[in-house]
C-alpha positions as a Python dict, from the first residue, in 0.01 Angstrom:
ca = {
    (1, 'M'): (0, 0, 0),
    (2, 'T'): (-173, -343, 99),
    (3, 'D'): (-262, -598, -79),
    (4, 'N'): (-622, -509, -108),
    (5, 'S'): (-541, -132, -217),
    (6, 'M'): (-368, -306, -542),
    (7, 'D'): (-639, -541, -609),
    (8, 'V'): (-917, -188, -632),
    (9, 'I'): (-659, -55, -872),
    (10, 'Y'): (-613, -342, -1064),
    (11, 'Y'): (-981, -403, -1095),
    (12, 'A'): (-1034, -72, -1140),
    (13, 'L'): (-797, -18, -1478),
    (14, 'M'): (-922, -336, -1617),
    (15, 'L'): (-1294, -169, -1563),
    (16, 'I'): (-1195, 139, -1736),
    (17, 'L'): (-1062, -46, -2078),
    (18, 'P'): (-1415, -154, -2173),
    (19, 'V'): (-1596, 146, -2080),
    (20, 'S'): (-1330, 376, -2269),
    (21, 'A'): (-1353, 111, -2573),
    (22, 'L'): (-1738, 198, -2564),
    (23, 'A'): (-1694, 588, -2505),
    (24, 'A'): (-1488, 559, -2801),
    (25, 'R'): (-1724, 472, -3009),
    (26, 'R'): (-2023, 715, -2894),
    (27, 'L'): (-2284, 414, -2929),
    (28, 'P'): (-2641, 546, -2778),
    (29, 'L'): (-2662, 471, -2415),
    (30, 'G'): (-2980, 202, -2491),
    (31, 'E'): (-2762, 19, -2716),
    (32, 'T'): (-2463, -43, -2470),
    (33, 'I'): (-2678, -137, -2229),
    (34, 'K'): (-2835, -406, -2438),
    (35, 'M'): (-2481, -542, -2533),
    (36, 'A'): (-2384, -534, -2144),
    (37, 'L'): (-2685, -740, -2062),
    (38, 'A'): (-2627, -975, -2341),
    (39, 'W'): (-2225, -1037, -2262),
    (40, 'V'): (-2371, -1057, -1861),
    (41, 'A'): (-2609, -1341, -1947),
    (42, 'I'): (-2373, -1554, -2190),
    (43, 'F'): (-2130, -1534, -1898),
    (44, 'G'): (-2372, -1613, -1649),
    (45, 'I'): (-2493, -1929, -1857),
    (46, 'L'): (-2092, -2013, -1930),
    (47, 'F'): (-2034, -2032, -1557),
    (48, 'V'): (-2368, -2224, -1459),
    (49, 'L'): (-2324, -2486, -1705),
    (50, 'V'): (-1893, -2517, -1592),
    (51, 'V'): (-2043, -2591, -1234),
    (52, 'L'): (-2350, -2840, -1394),
    (53, 'W'): (-2037, -2975, -1572),
    (54, 'Q'): (-1792, -3002, -1261),
    (55, 'G'): (-2117, -3139, -1031),
    (56, 'A'): (-2197, -3436, -1267),
    (57, 'F'): (-1816, -3555, -1300),
    (58, 'G'): (-1745, -3443, -914),
    (59, 'T'): (-1487, -3230, -974),
    (60, 'G'): (-1641, -2903, -839),
    (61, 'S'): (-1658, -2904, -503),
    (62, 'A'): (-1532, -2611, -448),
    (63, 'L'): (-1803, -2435, -635),
    (64, 'G'): (-2065, -2683, -446),
    (65, 'G'): (-2079, -2429, -155),
    (66, 'L'): (-2192, -2137, -352),
    (67, 'F'): (-2516, -2355, -449),
    (68, 'G'): (-2570, -2503, -107),
}
């Protein structure tokens, strides 16, 4: 197996853990989607804040290419 195939297997296993936890709780689909979107928003906002903070202090040159 190559490193790429091992990465795919690793990420698939990392995705199975939270999905199986949500399935075990038997939450309604609408509530699950709302929670997932809330977590995406939280991590998205934190990512933007970190990028802005690094840009303000000049330490985010590696991430600077992502935003132009």
